[in-house]
TORKE-811408 format. One line per field, with one value per atom (N, C-alpha, C): atom name; z, y, x. Coordinates in nm, 3 decimals, always signed. Layout:
N
atom c(CA|...)
c3 c(Z|...)
c2 c(Y|...)
c1 c(X|...)
This chain:
137
atom c(N|CA|C|N|CA|C|N|CA|C|N|CA|C|N|CA|C|N|CA|C|N|CA|C|N|CA|C|N|CA|C|N|CA|C|N|CA|C|N|CA|C|N|CA|C|N|CA|C|N|CA|C|N|CA|C|N|CA|C|N|CA|C|N|CA|C|N|CA|C|N|CA|C|N|CA|C|N|CA|C|N|CA|C|N|CA|C|N|CA|C|N|CA|C|N|CA|C|N|CA|C|N|CA|C|N|CA|C|N|CA|C|N|CA|C|N|CA|C|N|CA|C|N|CA|C|N|CA|C|N|CA|C|N|CA|C|N|CA|C|N|CA|C|N|CA|C|N|CA|C|N|CA|C|N|CA|C|N|CA|C|N|CA|C|N|CA|C|N|CA|C|N|CA|C|N|CA|C|N|CA|C|N|CA|C|N|CA|C|N|CA|C|N|CA|C|N|CA|C|N|CA|C|N|CA|C|N|CA|C|N|CA|C|N|CA|C|N|CA|C|N|CA|C|N|CA|C|N|CA|C|N|CA|C|N|CA|C|N|CA|C|N|CA|C|N|CA|C|N|CA|C|N|CA|C|N|CA|C|N|CA|C|N|CA|C|N|CA|C|N|CA|C|N|CA|C|N|CA|C|N|CA|C|N|CA|C|N|CA|C|N|CA|C|N|CA|C|N|CA|C|N|CA|C|N|CA|C|N|CA|C|N|CA|C|N|CA|C|N|CA|C|N|CA|C|N|CA|C|N|CA|C|N|CA|C|N|CA|C|N|CA|C|N|CA|C|N|CA|C|N|CA|C|N|CA|C|N|CA|C|N|CA|C|N|CA|C|N|CA|C|N|CA|C|N|CA|C|N|CA|C|N|CA|C|N|CA|C|N|CA|C|N|CA|C|N|CA|C|N|CA|C|N|CA|C|N|CA|C|N|CA|C|N|CA|C|N|CA|C|N|CA|C|N|CA|C|N|CA|C|N|CA|C|N|CA|C|N|CA|C|N|CA|C|N|CA|C|N|CA|C|N|CA|C|N|CA|C|N|CA|C|N|CA|C|N|CA|C|N|CA|C|N|CA|C|N|CA|C)
c3 c(+10.921|+11.119|+11.192|+11.327|+11.347|+11.438|+11.473|+11.541|+11.663|+11.774|+11.882|+12.060|+12.143|+12.217|+12.196|+12.235|+12.203|+12.092|+12.008|+11.832|+11.785|+11.894|+11.913|+11.787|+11.720|+11.576|+11.584|+11.600|+11.681|+11.543|+11.609|+11.531|+11.493|+11.544|+11.513|+11.547|+11.660|+11.756|+11.829|+11.830|+11.940|+12.036|+12.124|+12.178|+12.337|+12.418|+12.509|+12.446|+12.473|+12.435|+12.472|+12.327|+12.428|+12.505|+12.462|+12.389|+12.406|+12.236|+12.149|+12.126|+12.187|+12.090|+12.105|+12.269|+12.231|+12.147|+12.157|+12.036|+11.950|+11.873|+11.792|+11.762|+11.848|+11.841|+11.847|+11.891|+11.888|+11.765|+11.701|+11.577|+11.485|+11.454|+11.324|+11.365|+11.524|+11.536|+11.475|+11.558|+11.470|+11.277|+11.257|+11.088|+11.021|+11.107|+11.038|+11.052|+11.099|+11.106|+11.200|+11.134|+11.211|+11.324|+11.409|+11.523|+11.496|+11.357|+11.359|+11.322|+11.188|+11.094|+11.152|+11.341|+11.380|+11.456|+11.467|+11.571|+11.439|+11.298|+11.261|+11.153|+11.196|+11.177|+11.326|+11.394|+11.525|+11.575|+11.481|+11.497|+11.437|+11.258|+11.222|+11.262|+11.328|+11.341|+11.424|+11.502|+11.590|+11.538|+11.407|+11.354|+11.291|+11.314|+11.187|+11.247|+11.359|+11.528|+11.540|+11.516|+11.584|+11.473|+11.356|+11.257|+11.251|+11.258|+11.269|+11.408|+11.491|+11.604|+11.533|+11.434|+11.462|+11.400|+11.212|+11.126|+11.154|+11.321|+11.402|+11.457|+11.506|+11.598|+11.519|+11.391|+11.281|+11.238|+11.218|+11.189|+10.979|+10.946|+10.882|+10.796|+10.714|+10.723|+10.682|+10.818|+10.797|+10.694|+10.657|+10.521|+10.446|+10.370|+10.253|+10.222|+10.370|+10.346|+10.398|+10.495|+10.480|+10.364|+10.333|+10.179|+10.075|+10.049|+9.959|+10.023|+10.177|+10.186|+10.263|+10.212|+10.222|+10.097|+10.029|+9.887|+9.875|+9.898|+9.874|+9.934|+10.018|+10.084|+10.034|+9.979|+9.922|+9.771|+9.729|+9.618|+9.657|+9.710|+9.718|+9.799|+9.844|+9.903|+9.806|+9.752|+9.659|+9.545|+9.558|+9.380|+9.261|+9.403|+9.326|+9.400|+9.419|+9.551|+9.554|+9.721|+9.760|+9.730|+9.615|+9.538|+9.422|+9.403|+9.309|+9.365|+9.498|+9.506|+9.607|+9.636|+9.588|+9.555|+9.402|+9.262|+9.199|+9.280|+9.237|+9.281|+9.441|+9.493|+9.533|+9.437|+9.401|+9.565|+9.602|+9.717|+9.746|+9.724|+9.764|+9.822|+9.993|+10.084|+10.226|+10.148|+10.277|+10.366|+10.390|+10.367|+10.402|+10.299|+10.218|+10.336|+10.402|+10.499|+10.614|+10.579|+10.671|+10.562|+10.394|+10.345|+10.288|+10.362|+10.298|+10.330|+10.288|+10.305|+10.443|+10.472|+10.607|+10.547|+10.444|+10.349|+10.337|+10.251|+10.244|+10.392|+10.482|+10.600|+10.641|+10.627|+10.689|+10.630|+10.563|+10.366|+10.458|+10.450|+10.498|+10.601|+10.675|+10.816|+10.871|+10.735|+10.761|+10.692|+10.636|+10.513|+10.631|+10.684|+10.776|+10.895|+10.994|+11.073|+10.998|+10.943|+10.898|+10.849|+10.813|+10.729|+10.917|+11.005|+11.119|+11.169|+11.130|+11.181|+11.120|+10.982|+10.882|+10.912|+11.031|+11.028|+11.167|+11.304|+11.399|+11.378|+11.308|+11.266|+11.180|+11.125|+11.047|+10.936|+10.795|+10.689|+10.544|+10.694|+10.608|+10.464|+10.508|+10.383|+10.257|+10.362|+10.250|+10.083|+10.214|+10.164|+10.041|+10.051|+9.984|+9.893|+9.884|+9.768|+9.682|+9.759|+9.627|+9.606|+9.601|+9.487|+9.429|+9.495|+9.455|+9.448|+9.583|+9.500|+9.642|+9.684|+9.762|+9.875|+9.952|+10.088|+10.186|+10.270|+10.365|+10.473|+10.539|+10.649|+10.722)
c2 c(+6.565|+6.661|+6.468|+6.529|+6.427|+6.385|+6.247|+6.167|+6.235|+6.242|+6.192|+6.099|+6.089|+6.016|+5.927|+5.811|+5.797|+5.804|+5.789|+5.829|+5.951|+6.069|+6.180|+6.297|+6.337|+6.387|+6.563|+6.642|+6.754|+6.863|+6.979|+6.949|+6.919|+6.850|+6.813|+6.850|+6.940|+6.988|+6.905|+6.782|+6.660|+6.640|+6.769|+6.677|+6.816|+6.749|+6.886|+7.056|+7.141|+7.256|+7.203|+7.198|+7.220|+7.060|+6.978|+6.810|+6.752|+6.813|+6.756|+6.847|+6.955|+7.040|+7.008|+6.959|+6.932|+6.815|+6.699|+6.594|+6.659|+6.709|+6.721|+6.826|+6.943|+7.050|+6.946|+6.857|+6.747|+6.692|+6.586|+6.564|+6.681|+6.787|+6.852|+6.903|+6.990|+6.946|+6.883|+6.700|+6.603|+6.614|+6.611|+6.629|+6.729|+6.793|+6.936|+7.082|+7.030|+7.222|+7.309|+7.449|+7.580|+7.592|+7.613|+7.701|+7.816|+7.908|+7.961|+7.904|+7.828|+7.730|+7.652|+7.587|+7.554|+7.591|+7.772|+7.835|+7.869|+7.887|+7.919|+7.852|+7.699|+7.536|+7.557|+7.569|+7.528|+7.621|+7.758|+7.878|+7.851|+7.727|+7.763|+7.580|+7.532|+7.454|+7.458|+7.509|+7.602|+7.679|+7.736|+7.846|+7.733|+7.643|+7.544|+7.477|+7.463|+7.370|+7.475|+7.536|+7.624|+7.671|+7.628|+7.681|+7.536|+7.386|+7.302|+7.259|+7.343|+7.332|+7.386|+7.520|+7.600|+7.563|+7.488|+7.413|+7.304|+7.215|+7.121|+7.158|+7.323|+7.338|+7.417|+7.448|+7.471|+7.392|+7.324|+7.186|+7.149|+7.220|+7.218|+7.121|+7.026|+6.838|+6.841|+6.744|+6.726|+6.704|+6.590|+6.618|+6.622|+6.649|+6.687|+6.819|+6.887|+7.010|+7.088|+7.015|+7.103|+7.052|+7.030|+6.970|+7.059|+7.123|+7.239|+7.360|+7.391|+7.536|+7.525|+7.441|+7.455|+7.452|+7.404|+7.413|+7.498|+7.629|+7.745|+7.839|+7.799|+7.858|+7.867|+7.778|+7.782|+7.804|+7.808|+7.874|+8.081|+8.109|+8.227|+8.297|+8.222|+8.222|+8.244|+8.084|+8.067|+8.035|+8.089|+8.046|+7.880|+7.822|+7.689|+7.601|+7.476|+7.377|+7.319|+7.235|+7.142|+7.036|+6.983|+6.911|+6.901|+7.048|+7.069|+7.169|+7.244|+7.201|+7.106|+6.967|+6.853|+6.822|+6.827|+6.815|+6.916|+6.998|+7.097|+7.015|+7.024|+6.976|+6.814|+6.760|+6.593|+6.585|+6.559|+6.473|+6.405|+6.273|+6.144|+6.214|+6.105|+6.111|+6.210|+6.164|+6.379|+6.420|+6.557|+6.639|+6.760|+6.868|+6.914|+7.063|+7.091|+7.154|+7.150|+7.054|+7.028|+7.044|+7.050|+7.094|+7.240|+7.317|+7.436|+7.567|+7.658|+7.710|+7.803|+7.874|+8.064|+8.089|+8.148|+8.246|+8.150|+8.049|+7.951|+7.978|+7.960|+7.926|+8.058|+8.081|+8.294|+8.281|+8.278|+8.320|+8.275|+8.177|+8.040|+8.120|+8.143|+8.169|+8.280|+8.374|+8.497|+8.425|+8.327|+8.310|+8.206|+8.193|+8.062|+8.113|+8.199|+8.291|+8.331|+8.377|+8.528|+8.380|+8.251|+8.157|+8.132|+8.183|+8.130|+8.191|+8.372|+8.480|+8.457|+8.425|+8.465|+8.283|+8.182|+8.100|+8.162|+8.174|+8.241|+8.338|+8.376|+8.540|+8.470|+8.324|+8.289|+8.383|+8.341|+8.431|+8.278|+8.208|+8.087|+8.039|+8.081|+8.139|+8.229|+8.333|+8.386|+8.357|+8.281|+8.146|+8.087|+8.035|+7.929|+8.003|+8.120|+8.135|+8.214|+8.272|+8.364|+8.223|+8.099|+8.007|+7.944|+7.940|+7.869|+7.712|+7.654|+7.500|+7.447|+7.349|+7.258|+7.202|+7.401|+7.292|+7.235|+7.169|+7.084|+7.175|+7.163|+7.231|+7.182)
c1 c(+4.703|+4.713|+4.735|+4.803|+4.894|+4.748|+4.811|+4.686|+4.701|+4.636|+4.680|+4.577|+4.629|+4.607|+4.440|+4.403|+4.302|+4.222|+4.294|+4.270|+4.172|+4.173|+4.129|+4.181|+4.168|+4.248|+4.270|+4.404|+4.398|+4.313|+4.214|+4.133|+4.010|+3.929|+3.834|+3.725|+3.719|+3.691|+3.639|+3.631|+3.595|+3.675|+3.716|+3.888|+3.877|+3.951|+3.972|+4.043|+3.959|+4.069|+4.248|+4.352|+4.471|+4.533|+4.416|+4.432|+4.530|+4.596|+4.617|+4.797|+4.770|+4.864|+5.005|+5.060|+5.204|+5.139|+5.143|+5.178|+5.167|+5.080|+5.115|+5.244|+5.250|+5.385|+5.435|+5.496|+5.648|+5.643|+5.522|+5.523|+5.602|+5.561|+5.575|+5.711|+5.744|+5.884|+5.991|+5.967|+6.056|+6.081|+5.940|+5.926|+6.043|+6.031|+6.179|+6.135|+6.053|+5.938|+5.951|+6.002|+5.996|+5.947|+5.929|+5.861|+5.780|+5.847|+5.700|+5.569|+5.596|+5.486|+5.503|+5.524|+5.425|+5.348|+5.358|+5.262|+5.154|+5.172|+5.073|+4.991|+5.041|+5.016|+4.909|+4.902|+4.862|+4.735|+4.772|+4.672|+4.512|+4.577|+4.495|+4.395|+4.500|+4.402|+4.244|+4.309|+4.280|+4.130|+4.150|+4.086|+3.918|+3.996|+3.902|+3.864|+3.847|+3.851|+3.685|+3.715|+3.592|+3.493|+3.530|+3.490|+3.364|+3.499|+3.375|+3.289|+3.304|+3.226|+3.090|+3.115|+3.028|+2.894|+2.969|+2.888|+2.861|+2.895|+2.802|+2.706|+2.698|+2.628|+2.504|+2.531|+2.405|+2.397|+2.380|+2.412|+2.456|+2.492|+2.559|+2.590|+2.548|+2.457|+2.704|+2.756|+2.867|+2.921|+2.970|+3.074|+3.029|+2.939|+2.866|+2.890|+2.844|+2.800|+2.967|+3.039|+3.160|+3.226|+3.231|+3.382|+3.317|+3.133|+3.125|+3.184|+3.146|+3.211|+3.337|+3.447|+3.585|+3.607|+3.577|+3.589|+3.538|+3.453|+3.373|+3.547|+3.560|+3.684|+3.806|+3.857|+3.987|+3.973|+3.862|+3.863|+3.902|+3.842|+3.808|+3.930|+4.037|+4.129|+4.252|+4.237|+4.374|+4.327|+4.179|+4.205|+4.144|+4.178|+4.178|+4.070|+4.027|+3.939|+4.096|+3.995|+4.130|+4.198|+4.108|+4.194|+4.270|+4.245|+4.307|+4.448|+4.416|+4.570|+4.644|+4.562|+4.639|+4.712|+4.652|+4.665|+4.863|+4.835|+4.945|+5.065|+4.976|+5.147|+5.169|+5.122|+5.137|+5.135|+4.973|+5.060|+4.896|+4.930|+4.755|+4.732|+4.790|+4.702|+4.758|+4.862|+4.841|+4.754|+4.814|+4.753|+4.751|+4.707|+4.730|+4.843|+4.738|+4.733|+4.886|+4.918|+5.085|+5.193|+5.148|+5.267|+5.253|+5.147|+5.165|+5.248|+5.276|+5.367|+5.348|+5.415|+5.391|+5.204|+5.287|+5.235|+5.026|+5.000|+4.938|+4.873|+5.005|+4.858|+4.827|+4.851|+4.863|+4.753|+4.723|+4.548|+4.493|+4.492|+4.328|+4.337|+4.394|+4.298|+4.187|+4.251|+4.105|+3.946|+3.981|+3.820|+3.807|+3.848|+3.770|+3.734|+3.847|+3.733|+3.642|+3.609|+3.518|+3.376|+3.399|+3.308|+3.217|+3.299|+3.289|+3.243|+3.230|+3.177|+3.012|+3.052|+2.889|+2.804|+2.928|+2.792|+2.752|+2.811|+2.751|+2.635|+2.679|+2.572|+2.430|+2.385|+2.312|+2.314|+2.429|+2.429|+2.450|+2.407|+2.449|+2.339|+2.183|+2.038|+2.095|+2.150|+2.278|+2.351|+2.421|+2.524|+2.461|+2.280|+2.271|+2.196|+2.143|+2.088|+2.176|+2.285|+2.428|+2.442|+2.488|+2.577|+2.449|+2.338|+2.247|+2.285|+2.324|+2.409|+2.306|+2.280|+2.235|+2.290|+2.321|+2.370|+2.288|+2.329|+2.249|+2.200|+2.073|+2.008|+1.995)
């Protein structure tokens, strides 16, 4: 994701809504992405920010909890963990979302939006039981 003013990053949830949008759009445009792709990417960033905020509000254990849940969403959507997606695309340090196709961006949104809804309705206990994984409390 592009960095924005003040060291904050677009889509992290710890920024004013819209504060980094113009800067991110300009950077993506400068990198040659189409307007359609940029719109999808920006919507994906917003959905991911909502999910991160909901996880924070529900105390879904920071890095490890987010990584576990993100991997589950990715596996359900693409059949691959995020690390496997990065390997498939031969990405090293790059953000895999910045290298998604239009369809990949579109397909990732419902999973994250559904995860936000599920989290907000307090279904984490069900997820913990169904996956039998140790998710942070």
